[in-house]
Wavefront OBJ file of the C-alpha trace (Angstrom):
o trace
v 64.883 5.821 29.752
v 67.917 6.374 27.692
v 66.919 8.288 24.670
v 69.015 8.826 21.335
v 67.790 11.947 19.591
v 68.834 12.716 15.958
v 67.903 15.727 13.802
v 68.587 15.616 10.266
v 68.961 18.074 7.246
v 67.944 17.233 3.651
v 70.603 17.658 0.868
v 68.849 20.115 -1.762
v 69.024 17.215 -4.213
v 66.626 14.943 -2.151
v 63.128 14.182 -3.828
v 59.818 13.825 -2.181
v 60.082 10.002 -2.798
v 63.638 9.983 -1.046
v 62.361 11.856 1.919
v 59.222 9.339 2.260
v 61.673 6.367 2.092
v 63.848 8.020 4.784
v 60.889 8.398 7.212
v 59.700 4.766 6.490
v 63.270 3.562 7.333
v 62.975 5.271 10.811
v 59.616 3.484 11.613
v 61.402 0.336 10.512
v 63.915 0.628 13.449
v 61.375 -0.168 16.004
v 60.937 -3.584 14.665
v 64.484 -4.285 12.913
v 66.379 -3.453 16.196
v 65.722 -5.793 19.093
v 66.940 -3.395 21.841
v 64.810 -0.439 20.760
v 61.854 0.114 23.303
v 60.024 2.746 21.398
v 60.627 5.051 18.410
v 59.156 8.633 17.754
v 59.952 10.198 14.453
v 58.654 12.838 11.931
v 59.171 15.593 9.613
v 59.085 19.194 10.355
v 55.777 20.882 10.477
v 57.158 24.307 9.521
v 58.752 23.586 6.319
v 62.258 22.483 7.703
v 65.222 23.764 5.484
v 62.874 24.966 2.797
v 63.506 28.756 3.756
v 67.231 27.944 3.928
v 67.453 26.368 0.552
v 65.411 29.037 -1.142
v 68.242 31.507 -0.327
v 71.011 31.432 -2.680
v 74.245 30.424 -1.200
v 75.868 33.691 -1.884
v 73.126 35.572 -0.037
v 73.286 33.452 3.136
v 75.060 34.629 6.205
v 77.688 31.903 6.829
v 76.705 30.062 10.193
v 80.110 30.920 11.825
v 79.400 34.625 11.396
v 75.429 34.484 12.057
v 75.524 34.624 15.944
v 73.135 37.452 16.045
v 70.691 36.080 13.635
v 70.384 32.574 15.213
v 69.596 29.285 13.380
v 68.680 29.888 9.511
v 65.853 27.316 9.615
v 64.255 24.348 11.296
v 65.751 20.841 10.695
v 63.734 18.618 8.512
v 63.528 15.043 10.159
v 63.785 13.888 13.693
v 64.338 10.565 15.226
v 63.990 9.718 18.876
v 64.912 6.015 20.048
v 64.324 4.836 23.749
v 66.316 2.139 25.327
v 66.396 0.617 28.768
v 69.971 1.165 29.382
v 73.367 1.977 27.873
v 73.722 -1.821 26.650
v 70.598 -1.443 24.732
v 71.992 1.640 22.858
v 75.321 -0.136 22.282
v 73.483 -3.103 20.656
v 71.575 -0.642 18.378
v 74.850 1.062 17.349
v 76.193 -2.234 15.991
v 72.663 -3.598 14.491
v 72.498 -4.247 10.875
v 69.191 -2.483 10.623
v 70.537 0.660 12.019
v 73.599 0.444 9.653
v 71.284 0.017 6.735
v 69.004 2.876 7.563
v 72.125 5.146 8.445
v 73.671 4.348 5.018
v 70.484 5.429 3.316
v 69.954 8.588 5.319
v 73.488 9.737 4.556
v 72.531 9.756 0.832
v 69.477 11.832 1.376
v 70.654 13.964 4.193
v 73.828 16.227 4.807
v 75.524 13.982 7.430
v 77.794 16.967 8.494
v 74.627 18.789 9.754
v 73.072 15.874 11.681
v 72.497 16.959 15.321
v 72.809 14.210 17.977
v 72.309 13.932 21.673
v 72.000 10.908 24.058
v 70.007 11.730 27.250
v 68.580 10.023 30.384
v 65.014 10.890 31.631
v 62.700 9.337 34.290
v 59.459 7.438 33.595
v 58.073 5.230 30.958
v 58.808 5.947 27.116
v 58.120 9.596 26.540
v 55.245 10.358 24.034
v 51.714 10.033 23.178
v 50.361 9.814 19.851
v 48.197 12.689 18.735
v 50.549 15.248 20.288
v 53.454 17.388 18.806
v 57.028 17.402 19.917
v 59.251 20.564 19.727
v 62.861 19.705 20.190
v 65.854 22.089 20.259
v 69.585 21.010 20.574
v 72.353 23.581 21.816
v 75.883 23.948 21.965
v 77.383 25.956 24.779
v 79.932 28.682 24.236
v 83.357 28.197 25.740
v 82.729 31.310 27.719
v 79.423 30.261 29.310
v 79.925 29.907 33.182
v 78.305 27.118 35.173
v 75.859 29.502 36.670
v 74.792 30.900 33.098
v 74.258 27.237 32.032
v 72.294 26.517 34.985
v 70.208 29.508 34.671
v 69.526 28.476 30.855
v 68.366 24.866 31.896
v 66.108 26.341 34.730
v 64.564 28.812 32.240
v 63.841 26.278 29.645
v 62.450 24.001 32.253
v 60.033 26.580 33.622
v 58.189 27.204 30.228
v 54.517 26.584 30.594
v 51.476 27.569 28.485
v 47.976 26.353 27.092
v 48.591 22.885 25.597
v 52.136 22.281 27.030
v 52.100 18.786 28.298
v 55.823 18.490 29.517
v 59.143 19.978 29.263
v 62.484 18.183 29.594
v 65.866 19.675 29.666
v 68.911 17.135 29.750
v 72.666 17.209 29.076
v 74.108 14.879 26.445
v 75.751 11.737 27.716
v 76.941 10.540 24.376
v 80.697 10.241 23.486
v 80.707 11.310 19.811
v 82.793 14.404 19.101
v 79.884 15.802 16.788
v 77.196 15.424 19.652
v 75.367 18.663 20.805
v 75.634 19.666 24.507
v 72.220 19.716 25.834
v 68.461 19.095 24.628
v 65.207 20.817 25.234
v 62.241 18.477 24.456
v 58.751 19.737 24.830
v 55.306 17.837 24.452
v 52.342 19.760 23.257
v 48.793 18.903 22.659
v 48.784 20.225 18.951
v 50.472 22.400 16.452
v 48.297 25.263 17.618
v 49.783 24.840 21.210
v 53.350 24.825 19.734
v 52.834 27.930 17.668
v 51.424 29.700 20.701
v 54.398 28.776 22.813
v 56.823 29.841 20.104
v 55.104 33.131 19.894
v 54.933 33.887 23.541
v 56.925 36.495 25.558
v 58.036 33.885 27.939
v 59.665 31.851 25.240
v 61.327 34.967 23.465
v 62.927 35.840 26.929
v 64.300 32.305 27.398
v 65.809 32.242 23.865
v 67.347 35.485 24.541
v 68.954 34.068 27.647
v 70.204 31.150 25.635
v 71.619 32.993 22.737
v 74.135 34.632 25.188
v 75.281 31.203 26.626
v 75.174 29.086 23.389
v 76.484 29.036 20.031
v 73.040 30.122 19.052
v 73.499 29.983 15.268
v 74.175 26.386 15.405
v 70.889 25.573 17.266
v 69.070 22.405 15.660
v 65.225 22.586 16.173
v 62.258 20.897 14.847
v 58.476 20.565 15.584
v 56.837 17.213 14.521
v 53.867 15.025 15.294
v 54.533 12.416 17.767
v 54.398 9.038 16.215
v 55.337 6.571 19.138
v 55.133 3.090 18.212
l 1 2 3 4 5 6 7 8 9 10 11 12 13 14 15 16 17 18 19 20 21 22 23 24 25 26 27 28 29 30 31 32 33 34 35 36 37 38 39 40 41 42 43 44 45 46 47 48 49 50 51 52 53 54 55 56 57 58 59 60 61 62 63 64 65 66 67 68 69 70 71 72 73 74 75 76 77 78 79 80 81 82 83 84 85 86 87 88 89 90 91 92 93 94 95 96 97 98 99 100 101 102 103 104 105 106 107 108 109 110 111 112 113 114 115 116 117 118 119 120 121 122 123 124 125 126 127 128 129 130 131 132 133 134 135 136 137 138 139 140 141 142 143 144 145 146 147 148 149 150 151 152 153 154 155 156 157 158 159 160 161 162 163 164 165 166 167 168 169 170 171 172 173 174 175 176 177 178 179 180 181 182 183 184 185 186 187 188 189 190 191 192 193 194 195 196 197 198 199 200 201 202 203 204 205 206 207 208 209 210 211 212 213 214 215 216 217 218 219 220 221 222 223 224 225 226 227 228 229
């Protein structure tokens, strides 16, 4: 399957009603865009950008100077769309339903912060209702060697733990200049399993390895309920 993943960051003026309308728009894509095989979407279970927005702009460390601190918060909303092939994704990109939803999302999200990856994986559409998805998107540094990149991919792929159903690590195949470089997509039984993984020593070690080879402060991440349909 070819999956398009996009993570969104709310504007600080977006209302609860606007957020709900955005989520409904993502759900509609399954029915409004004929080439979409499956859709998964959701909002962050840990508050998304709330912690970021609570900090006054003049008290925030600028992203371009926050390498040691890592990402300031999770993103707010995720969209995952599955297609049979590149032709299906191309058809979606010119679809009227996609255009309508994208225009609305730009009004309630910060388009310059949207993080995207198009990636291939084997097997049927990836996701089971009732589970939780944790997704992370990364950008390599220009100095990261091939060996370092392979080591980071392998370390993420080896993550295990109670309630961890599967881990996929894949490179971006999209062509937009704003695309991220690679994705880590983890499916878990529930939010307790997600929290246990995030608090584990193994996960901390992998993040420390990733921080050396990626633009860590720009990492886009989210944890949300799986809503396949």
